[in-house]
N, C-alpha and C positions, 0 to 999 in steps of 0.2 A: 356465330359458330357455323353458319351455312345451313343449307337444307338438310332435312332428315335423310339418312342413307337408307338404301333398300333393305339392309339388314334390320334396321329399326322398324321400318314400315311393315315388313313381313311379320313382326311380332306385335303389331298394334291391333287392337280389337276394332273390327270394321263397323262403323256407325254412319256410313255415307258422308264422312267428313272429307273436306277438300285436302288433297295431297299433291305434292310436286315431285316427280321423278326425274332424275338426271342420270344418264348412263349410255351404254353402248348396246346396240341391237344384237342379240344372239341369233334369234330367228324371227321370221314373220310368216304367218300362214293365213290364208283367206278361205272362208267357206261362204255358203249362200247367206248365212245368218250373221256372220261376225268376221272381224279382222283381229287376229291375235298377234300381239307383239311381245316377245320375251326380252326384257331389259335387265342388264346387269351393270353395277357400278364398281365392282371389285371388292365391296365390303363383305361379301358372303359368297359361298359356292352356289347359292340358290338364286335363280332368276325370279323376277316378279312379272306376272302376266298383266298386260294392259289390253283392254278390249274396246274396239270401236265398231260402230254399225256400218254396214255397206252404204256407200254414198255419202257418209258423214264428212269425208274429206276428199279433195280433188285427186284425180289420178296422178297429176303432176307431183303433188306433195307425197302421196303414198309411194310413188316411184323412187323417191329419195330415201325411203325407209327400207334399207337393205341391211343384210348382215354386216356389222362393223360400223355402220353410221352412228353418229352421236346425237341423242335427242333430249329435249326437255318435254316432258309430258305432264299436263295438268288434268286432274280428274277427281273422282270420288272413290274412296276406299270402301269396297263392298265385300260381302262374303262370296267366296268363289263357288260357282256352280259345278266346276269341274273337279276331277280328282288330282291329287298331288300337291295342292296348295290350299291354304285356309282362306287367303284373301286375294283379291285382284283389284285392278283399277279400271273403272269405267271412264274412258277418255273423254275430255271436253275440249282439249286443245293440244296440238303438237307443234313444237318448234324444232327445226333441224339445225343443230349446231354445225355438223360436219358430215358430209356424205362419204360413202365408200363404194366405189365403182365395183360391182360384182364381177366384172370381167378381169379385174386386176388385183382385187383384194385377196390375199392368199389364204386367209383363215375362213374358208367357207365351212358350213356345218357338216363336217365329215371327219373321219379319223385321219390324223396327221402323224407321221413318224417323228420320234424325238430328234432324229438326225436332221430332218427337214426343218424342224422348229429351231434348231440351233443356228440355221442359216438366216433366220428372221428373228433374231433375239430381241429386236426392237418391238416386235408385236406379240411374242409368245406369252408375255404376262396376261394377255387377254383370254387365253385358253383356260378351261377349268383346271387342268392339271397344274399349270404354272402359277395361276392365281392362288391355288391351294398351297403350293409349296412356299410361295413368298409370304403368305399370311402365317404359315407355321414357322418360317424362318424368323419373322418379326417376333412371334410369341416366344421363341426360344431365346432370342437375343435379349428381350425384355426380362425373361426369367433369369438369365445369367446375371445381369446387372442387379436385379432384385435380390437374388440369393446372396451375392457377395456384400451388397450394402446391408442387408439384414443381419449378416454374420460378422460385421465389424471390419470389413476390408475397405481399403481405399483404392480407387481407380487411378492407376498411374499411366500417363501417356509416355510411352517409350519411343525413341526416335525411329523414324522410317529410314533415314539415311544414316549409315554407320560405317566405321572403318574396321569393325571386328566381324568375325564369322563365328557365331555362337556354336554352330554344329561342327565346325571344322571340315565341312564338306567341300568348300571352295566353289560350289555351283551358285554364283551370285550374279545379279544384274549390276553392271557398273554404272555409276553416276558420274558424269563428266560434262564440262563445258568446253573441253578442248576441241579445236577444229580437227576433225579426223583426216582431213586432206593435208593438214600442215601440222603434224604432231611435233611438239618440241622434244628434242633429244638431249640426253646427257652426253658427255665426252665418250662414254663407252657405247653409245648408240641406243641405250634403253629409253623408253618414254619418260620424260621428265615431269613427273606428277607434281613437282613443286610449283609448276606453272598453272596447275589446275585450280579450280575454284576454292577447294578446301586445302590446297597445298599438299595433298597426299591422295592416295587411292581411296575412293569411297564407293559404297555399294548400297543397294536396297537391302534392308534387313531380312534375315531368315528367321529371326526370333527376337522377342523383347526380353528374353529370360535374364541375360547377364545384367542388363540395366535394371530389371525388376528386382534382382537380388540386392542391388544397391538401395532401392527403395525400402525393401523389407528390413534392411539393417538400420533403418531410422524410424519407420512407421509400423513395424512388426508384421502387419498383414496387408499385402497389396495384391492387385490383380491387373493384368493388362488384357486388352481386347482390341486388337487392331490388325491391319493388313500386314501380311508377310509375303516374301517373294523367294522363289527358288527357280534358278535357270536350269532345271533338270530337263533334258530332252526326252520327256516321257509322254507317251500317248495312251497310258493306261486309263481305266475307268476310275482310278483312285487318286490321280495326281492333277494338280493345277499349278500354273506358274504364279498365280496371285490368289491368295486365300487368307482367311481370317483365323487368328489364333487367340485362344483364351489361356492365359498363363498366370496362375496365382503363385506367389512366393511368400513364405511364412517363416519369420524368425521363431526360434524355440520349438519348431516342429521337427520331430524325428520321423523315421520311416513309417511307423505305425500310425502316427497322427496324419501323415500324408495320405495313407491308404484310406483312413476313416473319412477324410475330407473329400477325396475323389469319389468314393462310393456315395456319400450323402449328396454331393453336388449333382452327379448325373441322375440319380434317382429323383431329385427335387425338380430339375428342369424338365425331365421327361414327364413327370407327373403333371407339371404345369401345362404342358402341351396336351396331355390326355384330358385334362379338365377344361381347357379353353379352346380346343381346336377340334371338337368332336365331329362336326359336319365335314370338315376338310379331311380328317383322318379316315372317316368312313368312306368318303369318295375315293381316296387313294388306295384304301384296302380293297374296295370293289374293283378298281382299275387293275391292281396287281393280280387279283384272283382271275380276272378275265385274261390277262396275259399268260398266266400260269397254266391255263386249261390245256394247252397243247404240249406241255412238258411232261416227261415221264414222272411218275409219282415220287421217285427218289430224288428228283432234281428240284422239286417245288419248294418254295420258301415257306417258312412259318407264316400264317396270316399276320398281317401287320400289327393289329391291336394285341394279338396274343404274344407277339415278339416283344412289344413294349412292356406289357405286363410281366413278361418273363424277367425283364431287367428290374422293374420296380418292386416286384413281390418277393424276389429271392435274395437272401444274403449272399454276398460275393464270396466265392471260395478263395482262400489265400494259401499259396504254397510257393516254395522256392523254385527257381529255374532248374536246379539239380533234381528236385523231386519230379518236376514236369518231364524232364528228359527220361527219367526212369519209367514213368508211366507210358510215354510214347514208345520206348524201346520194347515194352511188354505188350503193346497194343496189337490187335489183330491186323490193322492196316499195315503196320510196319513188318510184322512177321510174314504177311502175304505179299509184301512189296507193292502195296497199293498207294503209298505216299509217293508223290512225284519227286520230292526232295529228300535227301538222306537225313537220318536222325543220329545225333551224337553230341556229347558234351562239347560245348564251344561253338556250336552253330548258332546263327541268328535265326530264330524260329520263323518259319514261313506261315502264311495265312492258313494253310491247310492243317498245320500242326496246332495252331492256336484254336481254330474252329473245332477240331477234334476234342480238345480238352473241354471246351465250353458246351458243345452241342451233344457230344456222344458220351464222354466220360463222366463229367460232373453234372451236366444238365443244368447249369446255372452260370452266370458271369464269373470270371476268374481274375484274380490279381496275382501275377507272377512277380517274384522278388529275387534279389541277389543274383544278378546276371554276371557272367564272366566280364572282367574289366575290358578285355580286348574288343568286345562288340558294343561297348557303351562309351559315352562321352567323357572327356577328361575331368569334368567338374564334379563327377559323382563320387561320393564318399567311399573310400576303400574299406572293405570288411577286414576283420583281424587276420583272416587267412592270406591277405595280400593278393588273392586270385579273383575275388568277386567284389562287386560294388553294391551299394544299397539303392539299387534301381527298383522301379516298380512299373509294370505295364498292366493296364486294365484291358481285358479281352471280352468282346461282345459276340453274340451269335450273328452269323451271316457276314461279319466284317472283320473279325479278328481284333487286332490292337486298335483301340480308340483313344486311349490316354497313355502317355509316356511321362515318367517323372522319376524323381530320386530324392534322397537326402543329399544335400550338397556337401562337398568337402570343405570343412571350415578350418582345417589345419594348414597354415601357410606353407610349411616345408613339404608336406605331402602333395599339396596342390601344385606347387612349383615343380616338384618331381614329375608329376603327371604331364604338366605343360611341356617340359623338356622331352618326356618320353614319346609324346605324340607329334613332336616336331613343330610346336608353335613357338614363335619368338616372344619371350616374356615381356619384352618392351611394348609389344602391341596390346598387352592386357595389364599394364602396370596398375591401372586404376582398379581393376577387378581383383587383382592379387592384394592390393593395398588394404582392401576391406578386411582381409584376414590378419592384418597387422594391428588394426585399431579397433579393439572391442569386438573381436570375432565371437560368433555364437553358433550353436547348432541351427541349421535352417534347411528347409525343404521346399519343393515345388513340383509342379507338373504342367504339361501342355496338352491342350485338347484342340485339334483342328475343328473349327466350327462347322465347316462344310461336311466333315466326316459325321458329326453329330446330326446335322440336317439330313444327310443321306440315310442314316440309320432310322431316324424318326419318320421320314416320309416313305421309306421303302423303295426309293428310286435306286436304279442300278448303276448310274453314271454320275460322277461328281460334277460334271459339266452342266447337269440339269438342276442343281440346287443352289446356284449362284446366279444373279441376274445376267451378268455379262462375263462369261468364262474366258480366262486367259490360258492358252496352252500353245505348244509349238505351232508356229505359222498362223496363229489366230489372235488378232487384236482388232477386229473389224469395228466393234461397236464402242 
């Protein structure tokens, strides 16, 4: 299983036993009486201090022990005489695996901007901030799989390459093997995709939902958790071109069941992070508080742990879109024209509207339901009024919508009508429509962008900082 990690060694009772450390140097400092090396291997936010005596090692060897160099240290685990740590290692031997020239190594022990760190994404996991984010990201991913496995769901691998557009957005990355310098043409001059690898147009998927519904019609409860892609030319702090989606689909679930699952799910995975990532969350909370110091009081965020408890400890308020619009129309910000975007029935709510409902009006997470059909996707089940659909959006503090879902339309004729209404060629979705002919059933599902969840749990402000190697317009360096 390899050597003990620093996380385990820090929790070991010191009895002058022999230990081996392997990791990267965070800092080295020298005094008249000792040489102190702070080592970290990524297993924890905390460094372990290793101590050597002056003259114990050659100047040549110690000259290679710089910030960023990788070492193997052997020594004795003893009780620490300094404050801030319970144990330290009295060094008996140092082996340098790899050096890091301090004149060129970019991660020196000082504050670096997040923008700068994006330019060196190959090294930023070595910082405290990004190692904490990546450990929390792992914990959340594990919690997702554990939750669905424990609740009788099956993990379904839906295709990354698809000929359908689940969202109807059209902003997709094309997959092709055609020679772009010698594109085959039809007699009419259009590109002849029959000559392409798949014999038709193909793209990277924007969602695994449609294929997920097919799985639910056989296995009852499935979930997908995989990469999705959108070729949206957006440079906002909330959008990526490549991101991960969690999409459960459940046969025999109606809208109320769907809401129950969404609330229980997000509470469960956030609780897992609170229980298992305490040190990292405390570090990120302190980091956020430091950044907030210079902001006006009314612009400061809720402390991170308080925000997470806000979600876990409160029952989610449930109301219809129409009820929410009425609340917004009667609100003080609307009457005083402080909302940036107008309010009226039929609008697609903006983040400021969603956050007002969560943070100011109800002071708890909110689930909105029954949206106008014009602002929702074709596959959502029509309400009896013919104007709204059985959609549901889960709204969180600081972020607005974090989950979007619905009861799916199981009636063949109604679904076909909506396909025609939004201008989709039914032939492109014949397989999806056909499930409504053969043993159709009420069913529901939702989607959660994983990076949105990590963004919320870590308290970071830019989604590019919660995925190891972000993809966005004009950026695919790493």
